[in-house]
Structure formats: C-alpha cells, structure tokens
FIKOLZA-1660 file (N, C-alpha, C; in steps of 0.1 Angstrom, whole numbers, plus 5000, padded with zeros to 4 digits):
% residues 154
   i   px   py   pz ch aa at
   1 5265 8700 4309  A  M  N
   1 5272 8697 4296  A  M CA
   1 5287 8698 4299  A  M  C
   2 5294 8688 4296  A  S  N
   2 5309 8687 4299  A  S CA
   2 5316 8696 4288  A  S  C
   3 5326 8703 4293  A  R  N
   3 5335 8711 4285  A  R CA
   3 5348 8705 4285  A  R  C
   4 5357 8708 4275  A  Q  N
   4 5369 8702 4273  A  Q CA
   4 5381 8712 4274  A  Q  C
   5 5391 8709 4282  A  L  N
   5 5403 8716 4283  A  L CA
   5 5414 8708 4277  A  L  C
   6 5420 8713 4266  A  L  N
   6 5431 8706 4260  A  L CA
   6 5445 8712 4265  A  L  C
   7 5453 8703 4270  A  I  N
   7 5467 8707 4274  A  I CA
   7 5476 8702 4263  A  I  C
   8 5484 8711 4257  A  V  N
   8 5494 8708 4247  A  V CA
   8 5507 8712 4252  A  V  C
   9 5515 8703 4258  A  A  N
   9 5527 8707 4265  A  A CA
   9 5539 8699 4261  A  A  C
  10 5549 8705 4258  A  H  N
  10 5562 8699 4254  A  H CA
  10 5569 8696 4267  A  H  C
  11 5573 8684 4269  A  A  N
  11 5579 8679 4282  A  A CA
  11 5591 8670 4280  A  A  C
  12 5602 8676 4275  A  P  N
  12 5614 8667 4272  A  P CA
  12 5623 8663 4283  A  P  C
  13 5620 8669 4295  A  S  N
  13 5629 8666 4307  A  S CA
  13 5620 8662 4319  A  S  C
  14 5626 8657 4329  A  E  N
  14 5619 8654 4341  A  E CA
  14 5612 8666 4347  A  E  C
  15 5618 8678 4347  A  N  N
  15 5612 8689 4353  A  N CA
  15 5600 8694 4344  A  N  C
  16 5601 8694 4331  A  T  N
  16 5590 8698 4323  A  T CA
  16 5579 8688 4323  A  T  C
  17 5582 8675 4326  A  R  N
  17 5571 8665 4328  A  R CA
  17 5564 8668 4341  A  R  C
  18 5571 8673 4351  A  R  N
  18 5565 8677 4363  A  R CA
  18 5555 8688 4361  A  R  C
  19 5559 8698 4352  A  L  N
  19 5550 8709 4349  A  L CA
  19 5538 8704 4342  A  L  C
  20 5539 8695 4332  A  R  N
  20 5527 8690 4325  A  R CA
  20 5518 8682 4335  A  R  C
  21 5524 8674 4344  A  E  N
  21 5516 8667 4354  A  E CA
  21 5509 8676 4363  A  E  C
  22 5516 8687 4367  A  A  N
  22 5509 8697 4375  A  A CA
  22 5497 8704 4368  A  A  C
  23 5499 8706 4355  A  A  N
  23 5487 8712 4348  A  A CA
  23 5476 8702 4347  A  A  C
  24 5479 8689 4345  A  E  N
  24 5468 8679 4345  A  E CA
  24 5462 8678 4359  A  E  C
  25 5470 8678 4369  A  R  N
  25 5465 8677 4383  A  R CA
  25 5456 8689 4386  A  R  C
  26 5460 8701 4383  A  G  N
  26 5452 8713 4385  A  G CA
  26 5439 8713 4378  A  G  C
  27 5440 8710 4365  A  A  N
  27 5428 8710 4357  A  A CA
  27 5418 8699 4361  A  A  C
  28 5423 8688 4367  A  G  N
  28 5414 8677 4371  A  G CA
  28 5411 8677 4386  A  G  C
  29 5412 8689 4392  A  G  N
  29 5410 8690 4406  A  G CA
  29 5396 8686 4411  A  G  C
  30 5395 8683 4424  A  P  N
  30 5382 8677 4429  A  P CA
  30 5370 8687 4428  A  P  C
  31 5373 8700 4428  A  D  N
  31 5362 8709 4427  A  D CA
  31 5357 8712 4413  A  D  C
  32 5364 8706 4403  A  I  N
  32 5361 8708 4389  A  I CA
  32 5352 8696 4385  A  I  C
  33 5339 8699 4381  A  E  N
  33 5329 8688 4379  A  E CA
  33 5327 8685 4365  A  E  C
  34 5325 8695 4356  A  D  N
  34 5321 8692 4342  A  D CA
  34 5332 8696 4332  A  D  C
  35 5344 8693 4335  A  V  N
  35 5355 8696 4325  A  V CA
  35 5363 8683 4323  A  V  C
  36 5363 8679 4310  A  E  N
  36 5372 8668 4306  A  E CA
  36 5385 8674 4302  A  E  C
  37 5396 8668 4308  A  V  N
  37 5410 8672 4305  A  V CA
  37 5416 8662 4295  A  V  C
  38 5421 8668 4284  A  I  N
  38 5428 8660 4274  A  I CA
  38 5442 8666 4274  A  I  C
  39 5452 8657 4276  A  S  N
  39 5466 8662 4276  A  S CA
  39 5474 8654 4265  A  S  C
  40 5480 8662 4256  A  R  N
  40 5488 8656 4245  A  R CA
  40 5501 8663 4243  A  R  C
  41 5511 8656 4239  A  P  N
  41 5524 8662 4235  A  P CA
  41 5521 8669 4222  A  P  C
  42 5528 8680 4219  A  P  N
  42 5526 8687 4207  A  P CA
  42 5527 8679 4194  A  P  C
  43 5535 8669 4193  A  L  N
  43 5537 8661 4181  A  L CA
  43 5525 8652 4179  A  L  C
  44 5517 8650 4190  A  E  N
  44 5505 8641 4189  A  E CA
  44 5492 8648 4188  A  E  C
  45 5492 8661 4191  A  A  N
  45 5480 8669 4191  A  A CA
  45 5479 8675 4177  A  A  C
  46 5466 8677 4173  A  G  N
  46 5464 8683 4159  A  G CA
  46 5450 8690 4158  A  G  C
  47 5446 8693 4146  A  P  N
  47 5434 8701 4144  A  P CA
  47 5422 8694 4150  A  P  C
  48 5421 8681 4150  A  K  N
  48 5409 8674 4156  A  K CA
  48 5408 8677 4171  A  K  C
  49 5419 8677 4178  A  D  N
  49 5419 8680 4192  A  D CA
  49 5415 8694 4195  A  D  C
  50 5420 8704 4187  A  V  N
  50 5417 8718 4189  A  V CA
  50 5402 8720 4186  A  V  C
  51 5397 8714 4175  A  R  N
  51 5382 8715 4172  A  R CA
  51 5373 8710 4183  A  R  C
  52 5378 8700 4190  A  A  N
  52 5370 8694 4201  A  A CA
  52 5370 8701 4214  A  A  C
  53 5380 8710 4216  A  C  N
  53 5382 8716 4229  A  C CA
  53 5375 8730 4230  A  C  C
  54 5373 8733 4243  A  D  N
  54 5366 8746 4246  A  D CA
  54 5376 8756 4252  A  D  C
  55 5388 8752 4255  A  A  N
  55 5399 8761 4259  A  A CA
  55 5412 8753 4257  A  A  C
  56 5424 8760 4256  A  I  N
  56 5436 8753 4254  A  I CA
  56 5447 8759 4263  A  I  C
  57 5455 8750 4269  A  L  N
  57 5466 8755 4277  A  L CA
  57 5479 8749 4270  A  L  C
  58 5488 8758 4266  A  L  N
  58 5500 8755 4259  A  L CA
  58 5512 8756 4269  A  L  C
  59 5521 8746 4267  A  G  N
  59 5533 8746 4275  A  G CA
  59 5545 8744 4267  A  G  C
  60 5555 8751 4268  A  T  N
  60 5567 8750 4260  A  T CA
  60 5580 8753 4268  A  T  C
  61 5591 8748 4263  A  T  N
  61 5604 8752 4268  A  T CA
  61 5608 8763 4259  A  T  C
  62 5618 8771 4264  A  E  N
  62 5625 8781 4256  A  E CA
  62 5637 8774 4250  A  E  C
  63 5637 8774 4236  A  N  N
  63 5648 8768 4229  A  N CA
  63 5654 8778 4220  A  N  C
  64 5666 8782 4223  A  L  N
  64 5674 8792 4215  A  L CA
  64 5666 8805 4214  A  L  C
  65 5659 8809 4224  A  G  N
  65 5651 8821 4224  A  G CA
  65 5638 8820 4216  A  G  C
  66 5634 8808 4214  A  Y  N
  66 5621 8805 4206  A  Y CA
  66 5613 8794 4213  A  Y  C
  67 5601 8792 4208  A  M  N
  67 5594 8780 4214  A  M CA
  67 5600 8767 4209  A  M  C
  68 5596 8756 4216  A  A  N
  68 5601 8743 4212  A  A CA
  68 5597 8740 4198  A  A  C
  69 5605 8733 4191  A  G  N
  69 5602 8729 4177  A  G CA
  69 5589 8721 4176  A  G  C
  70 5587 8713 4187  A  A  N
  70 5575 8704 4187  A  A CA
  70 5562 8713 4188  A  A  C
  71 5563 8724 4195  A  L  N
  71 5551 8733 4196  A  L CA
  71 5549 8740 4183  A  L  C
  72 5560 8744 4177  A  K  N
  72 5560 8751 4164  A  K CA
  72 5554 8741 4153  A  K  C
  73 5557 8728 4154  A  D  N
  73 5552 8718 4145  A  D CA
  73 5537 8717 4147  A  D  C
  74 5532 8717 4160  A  F  N
  74 5518 8717 4163  A  F CA
  74 5511 8729 4156  A  F  C
  75 5516 8740 4158  A  F  N
  75 5510 8752 4151  A  F CA
  75 5510 8751 4136  A  F  C
  76 5521 8746 4130  A  D  N
  76 5522 8745 4116  A  D CA
  76 5511 8736 4110  A  D  C
  77 5508 8725 4117  A  R  N
  77 5498 8715 4113  A  R CA
  77 5484 8719 4116  A  R  C
  78 5483 8728 4126  A  T  N
  78 5469 8731 4131  A  T CA
  78 5464 8745 4126  A  T  C
  79 5473 8754 4124  A  Y  N
  79 5469 8768 4122  A  Y CA
  79 5458 8770 4111  A  Y  C
  80 5460 8766 4099  A  Y  N
  80 5450 8768 4089  A  Y CA
  80 5438 8760 4090  A  Y  C
  81 5439 8747 4094  A  P  N
  81 5427 8739 4096  A  P CA
  81 5417 8744 4106  A  P  C
  82 5422 8751 4116  A  V  N
  82 5412 8756 4127  A  V CA
  82 5410 8771 4127  A  V  C
  83 5417 8778 4118  A  L  N
  83 5417 8793 4118  A  L CA
  83 5403 8799 4118  A  L  C
  84 5394 8795 4110  A  E  N
  84 5381 8801 4109  A  E CA
  84 5371 8796 4120  A  E  C
  85 5372 8784 4124  A  E  N
  85 5362 8779 4133  A  E CA
  85 5365 8780 4148  A  E  C
  86 5378 8783 4151  A  K  N
  86 5381 8783 4166  A  K CA
  86 5385 8797 4170  A  K  C
  87 5381 8808 4163  A  Q  N
  87 5384 8821 4167  A  Q CA
  87 5378 8824 4181  A  Q  C
  88 5385 8830 4190  A  G  N
  88 5379 8833 4203  A  G CA
  88 5382 8822 4213  A  G  C
  89 5389 8811 4209  A  L  N
  89 5392 8800 4218  A  L CA
  89 5401 8806 4230  A  L  C
  90 5396 8804 4242  A  P  N
  90 5403 8808 4254  A  P CA
  90 5416 8800 4255  A  P  C
  91 5427 8807 4257  A  C  N
  91 5440 8800 4258  A  C CA
  91 5449 8807 4269  A  C  C
  92 5459 8799 4273  A  A  N
  92 5469 8803 4282  A  A CA
  92 5482 8796 4279  A  A  C
  93 5493 8801 4284  A  L  N
  93 5506 8796 4280  A  L CA
  93 5515 8796 4292  A  L  C
  94 5523 8786 4294  A  Y  N
  94 5534 8786 4303  A  Y CA
  94 5547 8783 4296  A  Y  C
  95 5558 8790 4300  A  I  N
  95 5571 8788 4293  A  I CA
  95 5581 8785 4304  A  I  C
  96 5588 8774 4302  A  R  N
  96 5599 8770 4310  A  R CA
  96 5611 8776 4304  A  R  C
  97 5616 8788 4309  A  A  N
  97 5626 8796 4303  A  A CA
  97 5639 8796 4311  A  A  C
  98 5650 8791 4304  A  G  N
  98 5663 8792 4311  A  G CA
  98 5668 8806 4311  A  G  C
  99 5664 8814 4302  A  H  N
  99 5668 8828 4301  A  H CA
  99 5655 8837 4305  A  H  C
 100 5651 8846 4296  A  D  N
 100 5640 8855 4300  A  D CA
 100 5627 8851 4294  A  D  C
 101 5627 8842 4284  A  G  N
 101 5614 8838 4278  A  G CA
 101 5608 8848 4268  A  G  C
 102 5614 8859 4266  A  T  N
 102 5609 8870 4258  A  T CA
 102 5606 8866 4243  A  T  C
 103 5616 8860 4237  A  G  N
 103 5614 8855 4223  A  G CA
 103 5604 8845 4221  A  G  C
 104 5604 8836 4231  A  T  N
 104 5594 8825 4231  A  T CA
 104 5580 8831 4232  A  T  C
 105 5578 8839 4242  A  R  N
 105 5565 8846 4244  A  R CA
 105 5561 8853 4231  A  R  C
 106 5570 8861 4226  A  R  N
 106 5566 8869 4214  A  R CA
 106 5562 8860 4202  A  R  C
 107 5569 8849 4200  A  A  N
 107 5566 8840 4189  A  A CA
 107 5552 8833 4191  A  A  C
 108 5549 8828 4203  A  V  N
 108 5536 8822 4205  A  V CA
 108 5525 8833 4205  A  V  C
 109 5527 8844 4211  A  E  N
 109 5517 8855 4210  A  E CA
 109 5514 8859 4196  A  E  C
 110 5524 8859 4187  A  G  N
 110 5521 8862 4173  A  G CA
 110 5512 8852 4166  A  G  C
 111 5515 8840 4169  A  I  N
 111 5506 8829 4163  A  I CA
 111 5492 8830 4169  A  I  C
 112 5491 8831 4182  A  V  N
 112 5478 8832 4188  A  V CA
 112 5470 8844 4183  A  V  C
 113 5477 8855 4181  A  T  N
 113 5470 8867 4176  A  T CA
 113 5465 8864 4162  A  T  C
 114 5473 8857 4154  A  G  N
 114 5468 8853 4140  A  G CA
 114 5456 8844 4141  A  G  C
 115 5456 8835 4151  A  L  N
 115 5445 8826 4152  A  L CA
 115 5432 8832 4158  A  L  C
 116 5434 8844 4164  A  R  N
 116 5424 8852 4171  A  R CA
 116 5419 8844 4183  A  R  C
 117 5428 8837 4190  A  W  N
 117 5424 8831 4202  A  W CA
 117 5424 8842 4213  A  W  C
 118 5418 8839 4224  A  K  N
 118 5416 8849 4235  A  K CA
 118 5425 8845 4247  A  K  C
 119 5434 8854 4251  A  W  N
 119 5442 8851 4263  A  W CA
 119 5433 8852 4276  A  W  C
 120 5434 8842 4284  A  V  N
 120 5427 8843 4297  A  V CA
 120 5436 8849 4308  A  V  C
 121 5449 8850 4306  A  Q  N
 121 5458 8857 4315  A  Q CA
 121 5471 8858 4307  A  Q  C
 122 5480 8867 4313  A  E  N
 122 5493 8869 4307  A  E CA
 122 5501 8855 4307  A  E  C
 123 5509 8853 4297  A  P  N
 123 5517 8841 4298  A  P CA
 123 5526 8840 4311  A  P  C
 124 5526 8828 4316  A  L  N
 124 5534 8825 4328  A  L CA
 124 5548 8821 4323  A  L  C
 125 5558 8829 4327  A  I  N
 125 5572 8826 4324  A  I CA
 125 5579 8821 4336  A  I  C
 126 5583 8808 4336  A  L  N
 126 5590 8802 4347  A  L CA
 126 5605 8803 4343  A  L  C
 127 5611 8813 4349  A  Q  N
 127 5624 8818 4344  A  Q CA
 127 5636 8814 4353  A  Q  C
 128 5647 8812 4347  A  G  N
 128 5660 8809 4355  A  G CA
 128 5661 8795 4360  A  G  C
 129 5669 8793 4370  A  Q  N
 129 5671 8780 4376  A  Q CA
 129 5658 8774 4381  A  Q  C
 130 5657 8761 4380  A  W  N
 130 5645 8754 4384  A  W CA
 130 5641 8757 4399  A  W  C
 131 5628 8759 4401  A  Q  N
 131 5623 8762 4414  A  Q CA
 131 5611 8753 4416  A  Q  C
 132 5609 8747 4427  A  D  N
 132 5598 8737 4429  A  D CA
 132 5584 8745 4428  A  D  C
 133 5584 8758 4431  A  E  N
 133 5571 8765 4431  A  E CA
 133 5566 8766 4416  A  E  C
 134 5575 8764 4406  A  F  N
 134 5570 8764 4392  A  F CA
 134 5558 8754 4391  A  F  C
 135 5559 8742 4397  A  T  N
 135 5548 8733 4395  A  T CA
 135 5535 8738 4402  A  T  C
 136 5536 8745 4413  A  E  N
 136 5525 8751 4419  A  E CA
 136 5518 8762 4410  A  E  C
 137 5527 8770 4404  A  Q  N
 137 5522 8781 4395  A  Q CA
 137 5514 8775 4383  A  Q  C
 138 5520 8764 4377  A  V  N
 138 5513 8758 4366  A  V CA
 138 5500 8751 4370  A  V  C
 139 5501 8745 4382  A  E  N
 139 5489 8738 4387  A  E CA
 139 5477 8748 4389  A  E  C
 140 5481 8760 4395  A  E  N
 140 5471 8770 4397  A  E CA
 140 5466 8776 4384  A  E  C
 141 5474 8778 4374  A  L  N
 141 5470 8783 4361  A  L CA
 141 5460 8773 4355  A  L  C
 142 5463 8760 4355  A  A  N
 142 5454 8750 4349  A  A CA
 142 5441 8749 4357  A  A  C
 143 5442 8750 4370  A  M  N
 143 5430 8750 4378  A  M CA
 143 5421 8761 4375  A  M  C
 144 5427 8773 4374  A  A  N
 144 5419 8785 4371  A  A CA
 144 5412 8784 4357  A  A  C
 145 5419 8778 4347  A  M  N
 145 5413 8776 4334  A  M CA
 145 5401 8766 4335  A  M  C
 146 5403 8755 4342  A  A  N
 146 5393 8745 4343  A  A CA
 146 5381 8750 4351  A  A  C
 147 5384 8758 4361  A  A  N
 147 5373 8764 4369  A  A CA
 147 5365 8774 4361  A  A  C
 148 5372 8781 4353  A  G  N
 148 5365 8791 4344  A  G CA
 148 5356 8784 4334  A  G  C
 149 5361 8773 4328  A  L  N
 149 5353 8765 4319  A  L CA
 149 5341 8759 4327  A  L  C
 150 5343 8753 4339  A  D  N
 150 5333 8747 4346  A  D CA
 150 5322 8757 4350  A  D  C
 151 5326 8769 4353  A  A  N
 151 5316 8779 4357  A  A CA
 151 5309 8786 4345  A  A  C
 152 5314 8783 4333  A  G  N
 152 5308 8789 4321  A  G CA
 152 5313 8803 4318  A  G  C
 153 5324 8807 4324  A  V  N
 153 5329 8821 4322  A  V CA
 153 5340 8821 4311  A  V  C
 154 5344 8810 4307  A  L  N
 154 5354 8809 4296  A  L CA
 154 5347 8803 4284  A  L  C
% end
C-alpha cells in the first residue's frame, strides 16, 4: 500500500528552491519503494493535500524572526479543516534562517502543537550564510521521513 509524503516548502530564492529540490530528491530516492511524494508551495497546498498525506515536511524561510507569510497562510487555511482528523500526523520542519531561527521555530511549533501533529525529529535550522551542505541536510531529512513511511514506522 502506497503512503504519501507531502512537502510544503516556501522557496522564494534560488537557494531555497535548491532546498525544496533536495527534499524532493531525498524523499524520492531509489531505495524508497511505496511512498508517493507530493510537493506544493504553501500558497497552493491546502486541507485536501493534508487529508491525503501520511506525513508532512514543512520548509520555510525566516522572515523578520517569523515563518514566511506563505506558510502562515497555509496554516490559516488548513488548521481548522484538518484539526480533528489529522491528529498524530508525523511532521518535520526545516528553516532557512539568516539569523538564529528561534522565532520561526517557536511559531511553527506552536501551530503544530495545536494541531497535535507528531514531530519525527527536532526542526532543522539552516542558520547563517548559505552553505552547500544545507541541501544535503534537507535531502537526508526527507529521505529519513520517506524511509520511515516506507517501513511503516511513521
């Protein structure tokens, strides 16, 4: 039975697009057999996508010490429609943070706590100046999520 990993990632720049592509590449790796990967920008994702998925990977930039407005819009449109039926949804988060990512992390964690989703690992904060290894870290995170779904442990 195929399971679905939903990637909802804000990617307004070339580097953040590289992060989203790394997530897609990791989740769709050759060793992952029964996981369908759906990737949507936050402004295009909604309750229907969340209802259909078995796990969700969120990606955002740090904007003025907060999550991207696009991800906040996704949560605004999705929160109540999925609140009761998607409790326990496995989730993970990566943040492309020019500063420390603390406010962004706290904001997303507050919403995820309200939704009663289940963290599969600590949020990944890609902090400071751009580093090429950021893409590797996001690819590994997505691969681990997809492998967990594939193995039936998520």
